C-alpha atoms as an extended CHARMM CRD file, in Angstrom:
* protein
*
       291  EXT
         1         1  MET       CA            126.0140000000      140.1440000000       82.8600000000  PROA      1               0.0000000000
         2         2  THR       CA            125.2600000000      140.3300000000       86.5970000000  PROA      2               0.0000000000
         3         3  TRP       CA            122.3100000000      142.6210000000       86.0800000000  PROA      3               0.0000000000
         4         4  LEU       CA            121.1550000000      140.6410000000       83.0530000000  PROA      4               0.0000000000
         5         5  VAL       CA            120.8550000000      137.5370000000       85.2300000000  PROA      5               0.0000000000
         6         6  THR       CA            119.0750000000      139.5940000000       87.8930000000  PROA      6               0.0000000000
         7         7  LEU       CA            116.5650000000      140.8500000000       85.3500000000  PROA      7               0.0000000000
         8         8  LEU       CA            116.0130000000      137.2900000000       84.1350000000  PROA      8               0.0000000000
         9         9  GLY       CA            115.0840000000      136.2610000000       87.6740000000  PROA      9               0.0000000000
        10        10  ALA       CA            112.7520000000      139.2250000000       88.0280000000  PROA      10              0.0000000000
        11        11  ALA       CA            111.0950000000      138.2640000000       84.7200000000  PROA      11              0.0000000000
        12        12  LEU       CA            110.4300000000      134.7370000000       86.0420000000  PROA      12              0.0000000000
        13        13  VAL       CA            108.7790000000      136.1530000000       89.1430000000  PROA      13              0.0000000000
        14        14  MET       CA            106.6560000000      138.5740000000       87.1240000000  PROA      14              0.0000000000
        15        15  ALA       CA            105.5550000000      135.7840000000       84.7770000000  PROA      15              0.0000000000
        16        16  ILE       CA            104.2570000000      133.7410000000       87.7060000000  PROA      16              0.0000000000
        17        17  LEU       CA            102.5230000000      136.7330000000       89.2710000000  PROA      17              0.0000000000
        18        18  ARG       CA            100.8400000000      137.4060000000       85.9340000000  PROA      18              0.0000000000
        19        19  ASP       CA             99.7360000000      133.7650000000       85.7100000000  PROA      19              0.0000000000
        20        20  MET       CA             98.3100000000      133.8850000000       89.2400000000  PROA      20              0.0000000000
        21        21  PHE       CA             96.4690000000      137.1090000000       88.4580000000  PROA      21              0.0000000000
        22        22  HSD       CA             94.8710000000      135.8000000000       85.2740000000  PROA      22              0.0000000000
        23        23  THR       CA             94.0210000000      132.4550000000       86.8440000000  PROA      23              0.0000000000
        24        24  ILE       CA             92.3180000000      133.7520000000       89.9760000000  PROA      24              0.0000000000
        25        25  TRP       CA             91.5490000000      137.4620000000       89.9690000000  PROA      25              0.0000000000
        26        26  HSD       CA             90.8170000000      138.3520000000       86.3400000000  PROA      26              0.0000000000
        27        27  PRO       CA             87.4940000000      136.7180000000       85.4360000000  PROA      27              0.0000000000
        28        28  THR       CA             87.7570000000      137.1190000000       81.6510000000  PROA      28              0.0000000000
        29        29  ARG       CA             91.2680000000      135.7050000000       81.2330000000  PROA      29              0.0000000000
        30        30  HSD       CA             93.0230000000      132.5470000000       82.3450000000  PROA      30              0.0000000000
        31        31  GLY       CA             96.6300000000      131.9110000000       83.2250000000  PROA      31              0.0000000000
        32        32  GLY       CA             98.5910000000      130.2440000000       80.4580000000  PROA      32              0.0000000000
        33        33  LEU       CA            100.8360000000      128.1720000000       82.7270000000  PROA      33              0.0000000000
        34        34  SER       CA             98.0670000000      126.9640000000       85.0310000000  PROA      34              0.0000000000
        35        35  ARG       CA             95.8880000000      126.0910000000       82.0480000000  PROA      35              0.0000000000
        36        36  LEU       CA             98.7780000000      124.1960000000       80.4520000000  PROA      36              0.0000000000
        37        37  VAL       CA             99.4080000000      122.1600000000       83.6020000000  PROA      37              0.0000000000
        38        38  MET       CA             95.7160000000      121.3540000000       84.1250000000  PROA      38              0.0000000000
        39        39  THR       CA             95.2770000000      120.3460000000       80.4800000000  PROA      39              0.0000000000
        40        40  GLY       CA             98.3810000000      118.1760000000       80.6220000000  PROA      40              0.0000000000
        41        41  MET       CA             97.1510000000      116.3750000000       83.7330000000  PROA      41              0.0000000000
        42        42  TRP       CA             93.7250000000      115.8570000000       82.1280000000  PROA      42              0.0000000000
        43        43  ARG       CA             95.2480000000      114.3610000000       78.9780000000  PROA      43              0.0000000000
        44        44  LEU       CA             97.5550000000      112.1760000000       81.0150000000  PROA      44              0.0000000000
        45        45  SER       CA             94.5730000000      110.7820000000       82.8940000000  PROA      45              0.0000000000
        46        46  SER       CA             93.0790000000      109.5430000000       79.6320000000  PROA      46              0.0000000000
        47        47  ARG       CA             96.1490000000      107.3780000000       79.0760000000  PROA      47              0.0000000000
        48        48  LEU       CA             96.0850000000      105.7310000000       82.4860000000  PROA      48              0.0000000000
        49        49  SER       CA             93.9970000000      102.8580000000       83.7780000000  PROA      49              0.0000000000
        50        50  ALA       CA             90.2190000000      103.0940000000       84.0520000000  PROA      50              0.0000000000
        51        51  ARG       CA             90.4460000000      102.7750000000       87.8510000000  PROA      51              0.0000000000
        52        52  TRP       CA             92.7740000000      105.7900000000       88.0690000000  PROA      52              0.0000000000
        53        53  ARG       CA             90.4990000000      107.8150000000       85.7990000000  PROA      53              0.0000000000
        54        54  ALA       CA             87.4200000000      106.8440000000       87.7920000000  PROA      54              0.0000000000
        55        55  ALA       CA             89.1040000000      108.0860000000       90.9780000000  PROA      55              0.0000000000
        56        56  GLY       CA             88.8070000000      111.6000000000       89.5630000000  PROA      56              0.0000000000
        57        57  LEU       CA             92.3030000000      112.7220000000       90.5320000000  PROA      57              0.0000000000
        58        58  ALA       CA             93.0840000000      114.7680000000       87.4350000000  PROA      58              0.0000000000
        59        59  GLY       CA             91.5590000000      117.9900000000       88.7500000000  PROA      59              0.0000000000
        60        60  PRO       CA             92.8510000000      117.9150000000       92.3540000000  PROA      60              0.0000000000
        61        61  LEU       CA             96.3260000000      116.7430000000       91.3170000000  PROA      61              0.0000000000
        62        62  GLY       CA             96.3620000000      119.3580000000       88.5860000000  PROA      62              0.0000000000
        63        63  MET       CA             95.7230000000      122.0840000000       91.1650000000  PROA      63              0.0000000000
        64        64  VAL       CA             98.4960000000      120.7160000000       93.3840000000  PROA      64              0.0000000000
        65        65  CYS       CA            100.8830000000      120.7130000000       90.4220000000  PROA      65              0.0000000000
        66        66  VAL       CA             99.9460000000      124.2710000000       89.4700000000  PROA      66              0.0000000000
        67        67  VAL       CA            100.5780000000      125.5730000000       93.0000000000  PROA      67              0.0000000000
        68        68  ALA       CA            103.8600000000      123.6330000000       93.1520000000  PROA      68              0.0000000000
        69        69  VAL       CA            104.9830000000      125.1040000000       89.8210000000  PROA      69              0.0000000000
        70        70  TRP       CA            104.0370000000      128.5930000000       90.9930000000  PROA      70              0.0000000000
        71        71  ALA       CA            105.9720000000      128.2180000000       94.2520000000  PROA      71              0.0000000000
        72        72  LEU       CA            109.0650000000      126.5880000000       92.7680000000  PROA      72              0.0000000000
        73        73  THR       CA            109.3050000000      129.0250000000       89.8640000000  PROA      73              0.0000000000
        74        74  VAL       CA            108.9230000000      132.0340000000       92.1490000000  PROA      74              0.0000000000
        75        75  ALA       CA            111.6230000000      130.6320000000       94.4540000000  PROA      75              0.0000000000
        76        76  LEU       CA            113.8830000000      129.9670000000       91.4740000000  PROA      76              0.0000000000
        77        77  GLY       CA            113.2790000000      133.4570000000       90.0920000000  PROA      77              0.0000000000
        78        78  TRP       CA            114.2650000000      135.1430000000       93.3480000000  PROA      78              0.0000000000
        79        79  ALA       CA            117.2820000000      132.8300000000       93.6460000000  PROA      79              0.0000000000
        80        80  VAL       CA            118.4430000000      134.0160000000       90.2210000000  PROA      80              0.0000000000
        81        81  VAL       CA            118.0470000000      137.5800000000       91.4650000000  PROA      81              0.0000000000
        82        82  TYR       CA            120.1690000000      136.8820000000       94.5580000000  PROA      82              0.0000000000
        83        83  TRP       CA            122.8790000000      134.6500000000       93.1310000000  PROA      83              0.0000000000
        84        84  PRO       CA            124.9490000000      137.2130000000       91.1550000000  PROA      84              0.0000000000
        85        85  HSD       CA            125.1950000000      139.3750000000       94.2890000000  PROA      85              0.0000000000
        86        86  MET       CA            126.5060000000      136.6770000000       96.6340000000  PROA      86              0.0000000000
        87        87  PRO       CA            128.4750000000      136.8680000000       98.8620000000  PROA      87              0.0000000000
        88        88  GLU       CA            129.2250000000      140.5840000000       98.8300000000  PROA      88              0.0000000000
        89        89  GLY       CA            125.5690000000      141.6540000000       98.9430000000  PROA      89              0.0000000000
        90        90  PHE       CA            124.7080000000      139.4610000000      101.9550000000  PROA      90              0.0000000000
        91        91  SER       CA            125.6570000000      139.1570000000      105.5890000000  PROA      91              0.0000000000
        92        92  TYR       CA            126.4910000000      135.7600000000      107.0880000000  PROA      92              0.0000000000
        93        93  SER       CA            126.3250000000      134.3940000000      110.5900000000  PROA      93              0.0000000000
        94        94  SER       CA            129.6230000000      133.8530000000      112.4010000000  PROA      94              0.0000000000
        95        95  GLY       CA            129.6560000000      130.1270000000      111.7210000000  PROA      95              0.0000000000
        96        96  LEU       CA            129.5540000000      130.4780000000      107.9340000000  PROA      96              0.0000000000
        97        97  VAL       CA            132.3550000000      131.2920000000      105.4970000000  PROA      97              0.0000000000
        98        98  PRO       CA            130.8530000000      133.6400000000      102.8550000000  PROA      98              0.0000000000
        99        99  ALA       CA            133.0070000000      132.3530000000       99.9970000000  PROA      99              0.0000000000
       100       100  GLU       CA            131.8070000000      128.8080000000      100.6620000000  PROA      100             0.0000000000
       101       101  HSD       CA            128.1280000000      129.7690000000      100.6630000000  PROA      101             0.0000000000
       102       102  ALA       CA            127.7410000000      131.8190000000       97.5010000000  PROA      102             0.0000000000
       103       103  GLY       CA            126.5840000000      129.1720000000       95.0290000000  PROA      103             0.0000000000
       104       104  PRO       CA            123.2250000000      128.6970000000       93.3030000000  PROA      104             0.0000000000
       105       105  ASP       CA            122.0930000000      126.2330000000       95.9710000000  PROA      105             0.0000000000
       106       106  ASP       CA            122.7280000000      128.8600000000       98.6410000000  PROA      106             0.0000000000
       107       107  ALA       CA            120.8180000000      131.4460000000       96.6400000000  PROA      107             0.0000000000
       108       108  LEU       CA            117.9120000000      129.0120000000       96.3440000000  PROA      108             0.0000000000
       109       109  TYR       CA            118.0910000000      128.3590000000      100.0920000000  PROA      109             0.0000000000
       110       110  VAL       CA            117.8740000000      132.0880000000      100.8440000000  PROA      110             0.0000000000
       111       111  SER       CA            114.9800000000      132.4140000000       98.4170000000  PROA      111             0.0000000000
       112       112  LEU       CA            113.0050000000      129.5320000000       99.9350000000  PROA      112             0.0000000000
       113       113  VAL       CA            113.5740000000      130.7650000000      103.4820000000  PROA      113             0.0000000000
       114       114  THR       CA            112.4340000000      134.2580000000      102.5330000000  PROA      114             0.0000000000
       115       115  LEU       CA            109.4720000000      133.0400000000      100.4750000000  PROA      115             0.0000000000
       116       116  ALA       CA            108.2750000000      130.9180000000      103.3870000000  PROA      116             0.0000000000
       117       117  THR       CA            108.8190000000      133.8790000000      105.7480000000  PROA      117             0.0000000000
       118       118  LEU       CA            110.9110000000      131.7150000000      108.0750000000  PROA      118             0.0000000000
       119       119  GLY       CA            113.4840000000      134.4450000000      108.6900000000  PROA      119             0.0000000000
       120       120  LEU       CA            116.3260000000      132.1550000000      109.8620000000  PROA      120             0.0000000000
       121       121  GLY       CA            118.8680000000      134.9480000000      109.4940000000  PROA      121             0.0000000000
       122       122  ASP       CA            122.0200000000      132.8680000000      108.8590000000  PROA      122             0.0000000000
       123       123  ILE       CA            122.2420000000      134.4490000000      105.4010000000  PROA      123             0.0000000000
       124       124  ALA       CA            120.5080000000      137.7940000000      105.0240000000  PROA      124             0.0000000000
       125       125  PRO       CA            120.5350000000      140.6240000000      102.4720000000  PROA      125             0.0000000000
       126       126  ALA       CA            122.9730000000      143.4040000000      103.3980000000  PROA      126             0.0000000000
       127       127  ALA       CA            123.0750000000      145.6600000000      100.3130000000  PROA      127             0.0000000000
       128       128  GLY       CA            120.5510000000      148.4790000000      100.3790000000  PROA      128             0.0000000000
       129       129  TRP       CA            118.3840000000      147.3940000000       97.4460000000  PROA      129             0.0000000000
       130       130  LEU       CA            118.5580000000      143.7240000000       98.4580000000  PROA      130             0.0000000000
       131       131  ARG       CA            117.2130000000      144.6290000000      101.8980000000  PROA      131             0.0000000000
       132       132  VAL       CA            114.1470000000      145.9920000000      100.0770000000  PROA      132             0.0000000000
       133       133  VAL       CA            113.8490000000      143.0400000000       97.7060000000  PROA      133             0.0000000000
       134       134  GLY       CA            113.8640000000      140.4740000000      100.5360000000  PROA      134             0.0000000000
       135       135  PRO       CA            110.6380000000      141.6760000000      102.1960000000  PROA      135             0.0000000000
       136       136  MET       CA            109.0910000000      141.9510000000       98.7360000000  PROA      136             0.0000000000
       137       137  GLU       CA            109.6700000000      138.2230000000       98.2300000000  PROA      137             0.0000000000
       138       138  ALA       CA            108.0390000000      137.5360000000      101.5970000000  PROA      138             0.0000000000
       139       139  LEU       CA            105.0200000000      139.5130000000      100.4050000000  PROA      139             0.0000000000
       140       140  VAL       CA            104.9510000000      137.4160000000       97.2230000000  PROA      140             0.0000000000
       141       141  GLY       CA            105.0030000000      134.2900000000       99.3810000000  PROA      141             0.0000000000
       142       142  PHE       CA            102.0400000000      135.5740000000      101.3510000000  PROA      142             0.0000000000
       143       143  ALA       CA            100.2580000000      136.4350000000       98.0820000000  PROA      143             0.0000000000
       144       144  LEU       CA            100.9170000000      132.9060000000       96.8170000000  PROA      144             0.0000000000
       145       145  LEU       CA             99.3650000000      131.4090000000       99.9300000000  PROA      145             0.0000000000
       146       146  SER       CA             96.3720000000      133.7540000000       99.6870000000  PROA      146             0.0000000000
       147       147  ALA       CA             95.9650000000      132.9750000000       95.9880000000  PROA      147             0.0000000000
       148       148  THR       CA             95.9530000000      129.2370000000       96.6560000000  PROA      148             0.0000000000
       149       149  VAL       CA             93.2790000000      129.5790000000       99.3260000000  PROA      149             0.0000000000
       150       150  ALA       CA             91.1920000000      131.8940000000       97.1050000000  PROA      150             0.0000000000
       151       151  TRP       CA             91.4920000000      129.4400000000       94.2040000000  PROA      151             0.0000000000
       152       152  ILE       CA             90.2950000000      126.5210000000       96.3220000000  PROA      152             0.0000000000
       153       153  LEU       CA             87.4520000000      128.5580000000       97.8150000000  PROA      153             0.0000000000
       154       154  GLY       CA             86.3680000000      129.5380000000       94.3120000000  PROA      154             0.0000000000
       155       155  ILE       CA             86.6130000000      126.2550000000       92.4350000000  PROA      155             0.0000000000
       156       156  TYR       CA             84.9710000000      123.8840000000       94.9060000000  PROA      156             0.0000000000
       157       157  PRO       CA             81.7640000000      125.9390000000       95.3370000000  PROA      157             0.0000000000
       158       158  ALA       CA             81.6140000000      126.1250000000       91.5240000000  PROA      158             0.0000000000
       159       159  LEU       CA             81.8810000000      122.3340000000       91.3890000000  PROA      159             0.0000000000
       160       160  ALA       CA             79.1270000000      122.0350000000       93.9880000000  PROA      160             0.0000000000
       161       161  ARG       CA             76.8080000000      124.2570000000       91.8940000000  PROA      161             0.0000000000
       162       162  ARG       CA             77.5490000000      122.2110000000       88.7810000000  PROA      162             0.0000000000
       163       163  ARG       CA             76.8290000000      118.9360000000       90.5210000000  PROA      163             0.0000000000
       164       164  ALA       CA             73.6830000000      120.3130000000       92.1300000000  PROA      164             0.0000000000
       165       165  LEU       CA             72.3710000000      121.2890000000       88.6840000000  PROA      165             0.0000000000
       166       166  ALA       CA             73.1400000000      117.8070000000       87.3690000000  PROA      166             0.0000000000
       167       167  LEU       CA             71.3090000000      116.2220000000       90.2940000000  PROA      167             0.0000000000
       168       168  ARG       CA             68.3160000000      118.4890000000       89.7240000000  PROA      168             0.0000000000
       169       169  LEU       CA             68.2270000000      117.4760000000       86.0650000000  PROA      169             0.0000000000
       170       170  ALA       CA             68.3690000000      113.8280000000       87.1270000000  PROA      170             0.0000000000
       171       171  HSD       CA             65.3510000000      114.4030000000       89.3830000000  PROA      171             0.0000000000
       172       172  VAL       CA             63.4680000000      116.1490000000       86.5750000000  PROA      172             0.0000000000
       173       173  ARG       CA             64.3120000000      113.3500000000       84.1900000000  PROA      173             0.0000000000
       174       174  GLY       CA             62.7930000000      110.7810000000       86.4800000000  PROA      174             0.0000000000
       175       175  GLY       CA             59.8230000000      112.6660000000       87.9060000000  PROA      175             0.0000000000
       176       176  VAL       CA             58.3660000000      115.2900000000       85.5410000000  PROA      176             0.0000000000
       177       177  THR       CA             55.7400000000      114.2230000000       83.0360000000  PROA      177             0.0000000000
       178       178  SER       CA             54.6630000000      116.0460000000       79.8950000000  PROA      178             0.0000000000
       179       179  GLN       CA             51.3960000000      117.0410000000       81.5660000000  PROA      179             0.0000000000
       180       180  ALA       CA             53.2060000000      118.4940000000       84.5790000000  PROA      180             0.0000000000
       181       181  LEU       CA             55.5770000000      120.4240000000       82.3380000000  PROA      181             0.0000000000
       182       182  ASP       CA             52.6870000000      122.0580000000       80.4590000000  PROA      182             0.0000000000
       183       183  SER       CA             51.6980000000      124.2440000000       83.4100000000  PROA      183             0.0000000000
       184       184  GLN       CA             52.6830000000      127.3130000000       85.3840000000  PROA      184             0.0000000000
       185       185  GLY       CA             54.7540000000      125.0660000000       87.6070000000  PROA      185             0.0000000000
       186       186  GLY       CA             56.5420000000      123.7600000000       84.5310000000  PROA      186             0.0000000000
       187       187  ALA       CA             57.3660000000      127.3300000000       83.4930000000  PROA      187             0.0000000000
       188       188  ALA       CA             58.8040000000      128.0190000000       86.9470000000  PROA      188             0.0000000000
       189       189  LEU       CA             60.8740000000      124.8400000000       86.7130000000  PROA      189             0.0000000000
       190       190  LEU       CA             62.3170000000      125.8650000000       83.3550000000  PROA      190             0.0000000000
       191       191  ASN       CA             63.0850000000      129.3560000000       84.6540000000  PROA      191             0.0000000000
       192       192  GLY       CA             64.9820000000      127.8590000000       87.5670000000  PROA      192             0.0000000000
       193       193  LEU       CA             66.9650000000      125.6040000000       85.2600000000  PROA      193             0.0000000000
       194       194  ALA       CA             67.7960000000      128.5210000000       82.9460000000  PROA      194             0.0000000000
       195       195  SER       CA             69.0880000000      130.5240000000       85.8990000000  PROA      195             0.0000000000
       196       196  ALA       CA             71.1860000000      127.6160000000       87.1430000000  PROA      196             0.0000000000
       197       197  VAL       CA             72.6570000000      126.9930000000       83.6730000000  PROA      197             0.0000000000
       198       198  SER       CA             73.6100000000      130.6770000000       83.4160000000  PROA      198             0.0000000000
       199       199  VAL       CA             75.4240000000      130.4350000000       86.7500000000  PROA      199             0.0000000000
       200       200  ILE       CA             77.3510000000      127.3910000000       85.5030000000  PROA      200             0.0000000000
       201       201  THR       CA             78.3100000000      129.2950000000       82.3560000000  PROA      201             0.0000000000
       202       202  VAL       CA             79.7850000000      132.0930000000       84.4590000000  PROA      202             0.0000000000
       203       203  ASP       CA             81.5700000000      129.5190000000       86.6150000000  PROA      203             0.0000000000
       204       204  PHE       CA             83.3090000000      128.0960000000       83.5490000000  PROA      204             0.0000000000
       205       205  LEU       CA             84.3810000000      131.6020000000       82.5570000000  PROA      205             0.0000000000
       206       206  GLN       CA             85.7520000000      132.4690000000       85.9990000000  PROA      206             0.0000000000
       207       207  TYR       CA             87.0610000000      129.0330000000       86.9800000000  PROA      207             0.0000000000
       208       208  ALA       CA             87.9210000000      127.3260000000       83.7080000000  PROA      208             0.0000000000
       209       209  GLU       CA             90.0430000000      124.8080000000       85.5960000000  PROA      209             0.0000000000
       210       210  SER       CA             86.8560000000      123.3320000000       87.0850000000  PROA      210             0.0000000000
       211       211  TYR       CA             86.2650000000      121.6850000000       83.6910000000  PROA      211             0.0000000000
       212       212  TYR       CA             89.0440000000      119.2050000000       84.4930000000  PROA      212             0.0000000000
       213       213  PHE       CA             87.2820000000      117.7710000000       87.5320000000  PROA      213             0.0000000000
       214       214  TYR       CA             85.4520000000      114.4680000000       87.3360000000  PROA      214             0.0000000000
       215       215  ASP       CA             81.9160000000      114.6630000000       88.7300000000  PROA      215             0.0000000000
       216       216  GLY       CA             81.6140000000      111.1350000000       90.0810000000  PROA      216             0.0000000000
       217       217  ASP       CA             78.2190000000      109.4230000000       90.0760000000  PROA      217             0.0000000000
       218       218  GLU       CA             76.1430000000      109.7300000000       86.9160000000  PROA      218             0.0000000000
       219       219  ASN       CA             73.3830000000      111.6090000000       88.7330000000  PROA      219             0.0000000000
       220       220  ILE       CA             75.7380000000      114.4520000000       89.6700000000  PROA      220             0.0000000000
       221       221  SER       CA             77.6410000000      114.4480000000       86.3780000000  PROA      221             0.0000000000
       222       222  LEU       CA             76.6500000000      117.4870000000       84.3310000000  PROA      222             0.0000000000
       223       223  PRO       CA             78.2080000000      116.1070000000       81.1290000000  PROA      223             0.0000000000
       224       224  ARG       CA             75.7910000000      113.1730000000       81.3690000000  PROA      224             0.0000000000
       225       225  GLN       CA             72.7160000000      115.1310000000       82.4370000000  PROA      225             0.0000000000
       226       226  ILE       CA             72.9240000000      118.2930000000       80.3310000000  PROA      226             0.0000000000
       227       227  LEU       CA             71.6190000000      116.5510000000       77.2090000000  PROA      227             0.0000000000
       228       228  HSD       CA             68.3690000000      115.9420000000       79.0720000000  PROA      228             0.0000000000
       229       229  ALA       CA             68.0080000000      119.6930000000       79.6010000000  PROA      229             0.0000000000
       230       230  ALA       CA             68.2490000000      120.1650000000       75.8370000000  PROA      230             0.0000000000
       231       231  SER       CA             65.5680000000      117.5280000000       75.1600000000  PROA      231             0.0000000000
       232       232  LEU       CA             63.3760000000      119.0270000000       77.8870000000  PROA      232             0.0000000000
       233       233  THR       CA             63.6420000000      122.3810000000       76.1380000000  PROA      233             0.0000000000
       234       234  GLU       CA             62.5090000000      120.9480000000       72.8240000000  PROA      234             0.0000000000
       235       235  GLN       CA             59.5880000000      119.2640000000       74.5330000000  PROA      235             0.0000000000
       236       236  ALA       CA             58.5450000000      122.5020000000       76.2520000000  PROA      236             0.0000000000
       237       237  MET       CA             58.7410000000      124.5110000000       73.0260000000  PROA      237             0.0000000000
       238       238  ASN       CA             55.6810000000      122.5720000000       71.7970000000  PROA      238             0.0000000000
       239       239  SER       CA             53.6600000000      123.4170000000       74.9020000000  PROA      239             0.0000000000
       240       240  HSD       CA             50.2400000000      125.0920000000       74.6460000000  PROA      240             0.0000000000
       241       241  HSD       CA             51.0820000000      127.2400000000       77.6680000000  PROA      241             0.0000000000
       242       242  PRO       CA             52.6640000000      130.5940000000       76.6220000000  PROA      242             0.0000000000
       243       243  ASP       CA             54.6500000000      130.9270000000       79.8460000000  PROA      243             0.0000000000
       244       244  VAL       CA             56.1340000000      127.4770000000       79.3200000000  PROA      244             0.0000000000
       245       245  ARG       CA             57.2010000000      128.3770000000       75.7810000000  PROA      245             0.0000000000
       246       246  LEU       CA             58.7820000000      131.6160000000       76.9980000000  PROA      246             0.0000000000
       247       247  SER       CA             60.6490000000      129.8220000000       79.7650000000  PROA      247             0.0000000000
       248       248  ALA       CA             61.7680000000      127.1690000000       77.2810000000  PROA      248             0.0000000000
       249       249  THR       CA             63.1580000000      129.9080000000       75.0430000000  PROA      249             0.0000000000
       250       250  MET       CA             65.1550000000      131.3220000000       77.9700000000  PROA      250             0.0000000000
       251       251  LEU       CA             66.4770000000      127.8760000000       78.8600000000  PROA      251             0.0000000000
       252       252  ARG       CA             67.4730000000      127.2160000000       75.2590000000  PROA      252             0.0000000000
       253       253  ARG       CA             69.4120000000      130.4830000000       75.1230000000  PROA      253             0.0000000000
       254       254  ALA       CA             71.1340000000      129.6480000000       78.3950000000  PROA      254             0.0000000000
       255       255  LEU       CA             72.0910000000      126.2260000000       77.0140000000  PROA      255             0.0000000000
       256       256  ASP       CA             73.3830000000      127.8300000000       73.8010000000  PROA      256             0.0000000000
       257       257  ASP       CA             75.5740000000      130.1620000000       75.8720000000  PROA      257             0.0000000000
       258       258  LEU       CA             76.9220000000      127.2500000000       77.9110000000  PROA      258             0.0000000000
       259       259  ALA       CA             77.6740000000      125.2400000000       74.7750000000  PROA      259             0.0000000000
       260       260  ALA       CA             79.4420000000      128.2320000000       73.2090000000  PROA      260             0.0000000000
       261       261  ILE       CA             81.7150000000      128.6390000000       76.2460000000  PROA      261             0.0000000000
       262       262  LEU       CA             82.4860000000      124.9150000000       76.4390000000  PROA      262             0.0000000000
       263       263  ASP       CA             83.3430000000      124.8100000000       72.7680000000  PROA      263             0.0000000000
       264       264  GLU       CA             85.4030000000      128.0030000000       72.8030000000  PROA      264             0.0000000000
       265       265  LEU       CA             87.4780000000      127.1440000000       75.8570000000  PROA      265             0.0000000000
       266       266  PHE       CA             87.7850000000      123.3560000000       75.7630000000  PROA      266             0.0000000000
       267       267  LEU       CA             86.2140000000      121.3050000000       72.9800000000  PROA      267             0.0000000000
       268       268  HSD       CA             86.7670000000      123.3080000000       69.7660000000  PROA      268             0.0000000000
       269       269  THR       CA             84.3020000000      121.2710000000       67.7170000000  PROA      269             0.0000000000
       270       270  GLY       CA             82.3950000000      124.0580000000       65.9470000000  PROA      270             0.0000000000
       271       271  ALA       CA             79.2850000000      121.8970000000       66.3110000000  PROA      271             0.0000000000
       272       272  THR       CA             75.7270000000      122.7760000000       67.2440000000  PROA      272             0.0000000000
       273       273  THR       CA             74.6430000000      122.9790000000       70.8760000000  PROA      273             0.0000000000
       274       274  ALA       CA             73.5950000000      119.3260000000       70.8780000000  PROA      274             0.0000000000
       275       275  GLY       CA             76.8760000000      118.3200000000       69.2330000000  PROA      275             0.0000000000
       276       276  VAL       CA             78.9250000000      120.2530000000       71.7790000000  PROA      276             0.0000000000
       277       277  PHE       CA             77.0640000000      118.6320000000       74.6810000000  PROA      277             0.0000000000
       278       278  ALA       CA             77.5920000000      115.2060000000       73.1170000000  PROA      278             0.0000000000
       279       279  SER       CA             81.3340000000      115.9080000000       72.8450000000  PROA      279             0.0000000000
       280       280  TYR       CA             81.3490000000      117.1890000000       76.4290000000  PROA      280             0.0000000000
       281       281  ALA       CA             79.7400000000      113.9480000000       77.6400000000  PROA      281             0.0000000000
       282       282  LEU       CA             82.1190000000      111.8300000000       75.5610000000  PROA      282             0.0000000000
       283       283  ALA       CA             85.2090000000      113.6580000000       76.8270000000  PROA      283             0.0000000000
       284       284  HSD       CA             84.2500000000      113.1340000000       80.4430000000  PROA      284             0.0000000000
       285       285  GLY       CA             82.9840000000      109.6350000000       79.7430000000  PROA      285             0.0000000000
       286       286  ASP       CA             86.4630000000      108.6940000000       78.5310000000  PROA      286             0.0000000000
       287       287  ARG       CA             87.8200000000      109.7550000000       81.9140000000  PROA      287             0.0000000000
       288       288  MET       CA             85.3300000000      107.4680000000       83.6040000000  PROA      288             0.0000000000
       289       289  GLY       CA             86.5240000000      104.4910000000       81.6450000000  PROA      289             0.0000000000
       290       290  ARG       CA             83.2980000000      104.2280000000       79.7120000000  PROA      290             0.0000000000
       291       291  PRO       CA             82.7100000000      104.3730000000       75.9710000000  PROA      291             0.0000000000
């Protein structure tokens, strides 16, 4: 039974490490636990007041909750590893009575101290294999910190690219005429938009959690601006300029790819590209307290 409990703790730790790996470092997969927490926070936001939704806290708070769940579960897993081997597998400082400090709370204390690399030393592993396991937990703690930083440094630039594309579409919507679009400059504009949309598609694949962030002002909200890109494509497809038509074809394919990813990962509507974008706008509009 002792080793069964130890293996259970090791399984908890491995499950979190797997979730961290698939969330951050494996671009074609996404962690199940982190995705569950982010989705839960997003759905909860839809049930709260319009002011809370408009504050856009679902994404940031979701990330905080994910990191907290990772840290607490890892600490709990290592505590379960330690607990069956206390007190005989540990050394205690002179002021502590081993028999009085061998409970689950003490095991959790040792785990948290080791995970945080504090190294207080009042309770320390003494058995041979435990002396190896302790530094391994410290390495996991360092990996958790590194993973959190890498996650933040990945998601926020992705959000900036998404919002920059939305702002560019807002500028196009208000300043590009049909005559200007039917030109070499119009073809270059469409090519640039197609490239930017492809980058956003990859961002959603690598950082799916970025979907759960509110974009703020309408001009930097991709859910509210992406439909204009689709209408711009249809307009350009009727151009007399062959380069414009070719660029419009590339933009349409990029938009189709983006819609496919949004529908596969988040919306699950099975609709056309226009229908998926409409659902995308509606989903994020609900979070803004708008119909």
